C-alpha positions in Angstrom: 38.9 42.1 -7.1 42.2 42.5 -5.3 44.0 39.7 -3.5 46.5 40.7 -0.8 49.4 38.4 -0.8 51.1 38.2 2.6 54.6 36.9 3.2 54.8 36.7 7.1 57.6 34.2 7.1 59.8 36.1 4.6 62.4 38.3 6.2 64.3 41.2 4.7 67.8 41.4 6.2 69.6 44.6 6.9 72.9 45.3 8.6 71.1 46.1 11.8 67.7 44.5 11.9 65.3 42.3 10.1 61.9 43.5 8.8 59.2 41.6 6.9 59.2 41.6 3.1 56.7 44.2 1.9 53.3 42.8 1.1 51.9 43.2 -2.3 48.4 43.6 -3.8 47.9 42.1 -7.2 44.7 42.7 -9.1 43.4 39.3 -10.2 41.9 39.9 -13.6 41.8 38.7 -17.2 45.2 38.9 -18.9 45.5 41.7 -21.4 44.4 40.8 -24.9 47.8 41.2 -26.4 48.8 39.7 -29.8 49.3 36.0 -29.6 51.4 33.8 -31.9 49.7 32.4 -34.9 49.6 28.7 -35.5 52.1 27.7 -38.2 49.2 26.2 -40.3 45.5 25.7 -40.5 46.0 22.1 -39.5 48.0 23.2 -36.4 45.4 25.7 -35.4 42.7 22.9 -35.7 44.9 20.6 -33.6 45.5 23.2 -30.9 41.8 24.1 -30.7 41.0 20.4 -30.5 43.6 19.9 -27.7 42.3 22.8 -25.7 38.8 21.5 -25.8 39.9 18.0 -24.8 41.8 19.3 -21.8 38.8 21.4 -20.8 36.5 18.4 -21.0 38.9 16.3 -18.9 38.5 18.6 -15.9 42.1 18.4 -14.8 43.7 21.7 -14.0 46.3 22.9 -16.5 47.8 26.2 -17.6 49.0 27.5 -21.0 52.6 28.5 -20.8 55.5 29.1 -23.2 55.3 31.5 -26.2 51.6 32.0 -26.0 51.7 33.2 -22.4 54.8 35.4 -23.1 52.9 37.0 -26.0 49.9 37.8 -23.8 52.1 39.6 -21.3 54.5 41.4 -23.5 52.7 41.7 -26.9 55.6 40.0 -28.6 54.4 37.7 -31.4 56.8 35.2 -32.8 56.4 31.9 -34.6 55.8 28.8 -32.4 56.0 25.2 -33.3 53.7 23.9 -30.5 51.7 24.7 -27.4 53.1 24.3 -23.9 50.8 23.2 -21.1 51.8 22.9 -17.4 50.1 20.6 -14.9 50.8 19.1 -11.5 52.9 15.9 -11.4 50.0 13.9 -10.2 47.9 14.9 -13.2 50.6 14.2 -15.7 49.6 10.5 -16.2 45.9 11.4 -16.3 46.4 13.8 -19.2 48.6 11.5 -21.2 46.3 8.6 -20.6 43.3 10.6 -21.7 44.8 11.5 -25.0 46.2 8.0 -25.5 42.8 6.5 -25.2 41.5 8.9 -27.9 44.1 7.7 -30.4 46.8 10.3 -30.0 50.5 9.3 -30.0 52.0 9.7 -26.5 55.7 10.2 -25.8 57.3 10.6 -22.4 60.4 12.5 -23.4 61.8 12.8 -19.9 60.1 11.2 -16.9 61.4 14.0 -14.7 59.4 16.8 -16.3 58.1 16.4 -19.9 55.7 14.5 -22.1 54.3 15.1 -25.6 51.0 14.5 -27.3 51.3 14.0 -31.0 48.9 13.8 -34.0 51.1 13.2 -37.0 53.7 15.9 -37.2 51.8 18.1 -34.8 52.3 18.0 -31.0 52.0 19.8 -27.7 54.1 19.6 -24.6 52.9 18.6 -21.1 55.2 19.9 -18.4 55.1 19.4 -14.7 58.5 20.7 -13.6 61.5 22.7 -14.9 63.8 20.6 -17.0 66.3 20.3 -14.1 63.6 19.2 -11.7 64.1 22.0 -9.2 60.9 23.9 -10.0 57.9 21.6 -9.8 54.5 22.9 -10.7 52.5 23.4 -7.5 49.0 24.5 -6.4 50.3 28.1 -6.1 50.7 28.2 -9.9 47.0 27.7 -10.3 46.0 29.9 -7.4 47.6 32.9 -9.2 46.8 32.0 -12.8 45.3 34.5 -15.2 42.6 34.0 -17.8 42.7 34.7 -21.5 41.3 33.6 -24.8 43.3 31.4 -27.2 41.9 30.3 -30.5 38.4 31.3 -29.4 38.6 29.3 -26.2 38.7 30.8 -22.7 41.6 29.3 -20.8 43.9 29.9 -17.9 47.5 30.9 -18.4 50.5 30.9 -16.1 51.0 34.1 -14.1 54.0 36.3 -14.8 55.8 35.3 -11.6 55.7 31.6 -12.4 56.5 32.3 -16.0 59.8 33.9 -14.9 60.5 30.8 -12.7 59.9 28.5 -15.6 62.4 30.4 -17.8 65.1 31.2 -15.3 67.2 28.1 -15.9 66.9 27.9 -19.7 70.4 28.9 -20.5 71.8 26.6 -23.1 74.2 27.3 -25.9 71.4 27.2 -28.5 68.6 28.6 -26.4 68.6 31.3 -23.8 65.3 32.7 -22.3 66.9 35.6 -20.5 65.4 38.1 -23.0 62.0 36.7 -22.2 62.6 37.4 -18.5 63.8 40.9 -19.3 60.6 41.7 -21.3 58.4 40.2 -18.6 60.0 42.5 -16.0 59.7 45.5 -18.4 56.0 45.0 -19.2 54.7 43.2 -16.1 56.8 44.4 -13.2 53.7 45.6 -11.3 52.1 42.2 -11.7 55.1 40.2 -10.4 54.8 39.0 -6.8 58.4 39.6 -5.9 58.2 38.0 -2.5 56.8 34.8 -4.1 59.5 34.9 -6.7 62.2 35.0 -4.1 60.6 32.1 -2.2 60.2 30.1 -5.4 63.9 30.6 -6.4 64.9 29.4 -2.9 68.6 28.3 -2.8 69.0 29.4 -6.4 68.6 33.1 -5.6 71.9 33.9 -7.3 70.3 32.9 -10.6 67.6 35.5 -10.0 70.2 38.1 -9.0 72.0 37.6 -12.2 68.9 38.1 -14.2 68.1 41.3 -12.3 71.6 42.7 -12.8 71.1 42.0 -16.5 67.8 43.9 -16.4 69.4 46.9 -14.8 72.1 47.0 -17.4 69.8 46.5 -20.4 67.2 49.1 -19.2 69.0 51.7 -17.1 66.0 54.1 -17.3 63.7 51.3 -16.0 65.8 50.1 -13.0 62.9 51.0 -10.6 60.8 48.3 -12.2 62.6 46.0 -9.7 61.7 47.1 -6.2 64.7 48.4 -4.2 64.0 46.0 -1.3 64.5 43.0 -3.7 67.9 44.2 -4.8 68.8 45.0 -1.2 67.8 41.6 0.0 69.8 39.7 -2.7 72.9 41.9 -2.3 72.8 41.4 1.5 72.8 37.6 0.9 75.7 38.0 -1.4 77.6 40.2 1.1 77.2 37.6 3.8 78.1 34.8 1.5 81.4 36.6 0.6 82.6 36.2 4.2 81.9 32.4 4.3 84.4 29.7 3.3 83.9 28.1 -0.1 82.3 24.7 -0.4 84.7 21.8 0.4 83.0 19.7 -2.2 83.8 20.9 -5.7 80.3 21.4 -7.2 79.2 22.4 -10.7 75.6 23.5 -10.9 76.0 24.4 -14.5 74.2 21.3 -15.6 71.1 22.8 -14.1 71.4 25.2 -17.0 72.7 22.9 -19.7 73.7 19.2 -19.3 75.9 19.0 -22.4 77.7 22.4 -22.0 78.9 21.5 -18.5 79.5 17.8 -19.1 83.3 18.1 -19.1 83.2 19.6 -15.6 81.7 16.4 -14.2 83.3 13.8 -16.4 86.9 15.2 -16.6 87.5 18.0 -14.1 86.3 16.4 -10.9 83.2 18.5 -10.1 80.2 17.0 -8.5 77.0 17.1 -10.5 73.8 18.5 -9.0 73.5 15.2 -7.2 76.4 12.8 -6.6 80.0 13.0 -5.4 82.9 15.0 -6.8 86.4 15.7 -5.7 87.2 17.5 -2.5 88.7 21.0 -2.9 92.4 21.2 -2.1 92.9 23.1 1.2 
């Protein structure tokens, strides 16, 4: 079955006229049965299997994300310490409450995006937004989800497009998910809905452009994996931006990547955080 994804409100800018973004047909199918990470122990595998069954019995929509999803799409198998599940914000308390009533330990690590379900030293993450809060899990994530089998259980996993969104801002000193994005574009470029990706990144389009420039440099023979119109659109935005005056408010958006690495900018150098006031730029 093919689903035609239309983007009637998205416009591709050129120097002389505006044309709609190209539409894209994505074949909705089971995700490829690529190698998946192995659980670190027999106890962990039992816990993950038990968790998947509990979530399925709850009837609340969820998707497997993280290392397991990446492995399905790229074939890269690497050790993982946990499972990552994504859900909508409204279902976050339902899932945690369900496991709490069944005797699991519950932890809300950050009210803005992340909770954990623990059983002794084992745990899995429940995520309803990117860690900086700019990318909430929406209905669209479930509309475009794929299906695969994990530990003998058929389950839905995050689509390549949303997996890129979920990793785009993970750029800390000790963890950088850029390589994951490069491998997703390399292996799944024809399954990425580029129009939806542009829309999802919204005002953070420069972050996407930076990743795409990296891809072109890393894989010069595979540059065509990114459609030309996507590059044209982003470079046109950049060209127009270059002729605009800079922001009067000194803003540092680096803390959307890493709070500690850009702390000095906000606390000592007069830059506004993602929210809040900062110094005005000297004219």
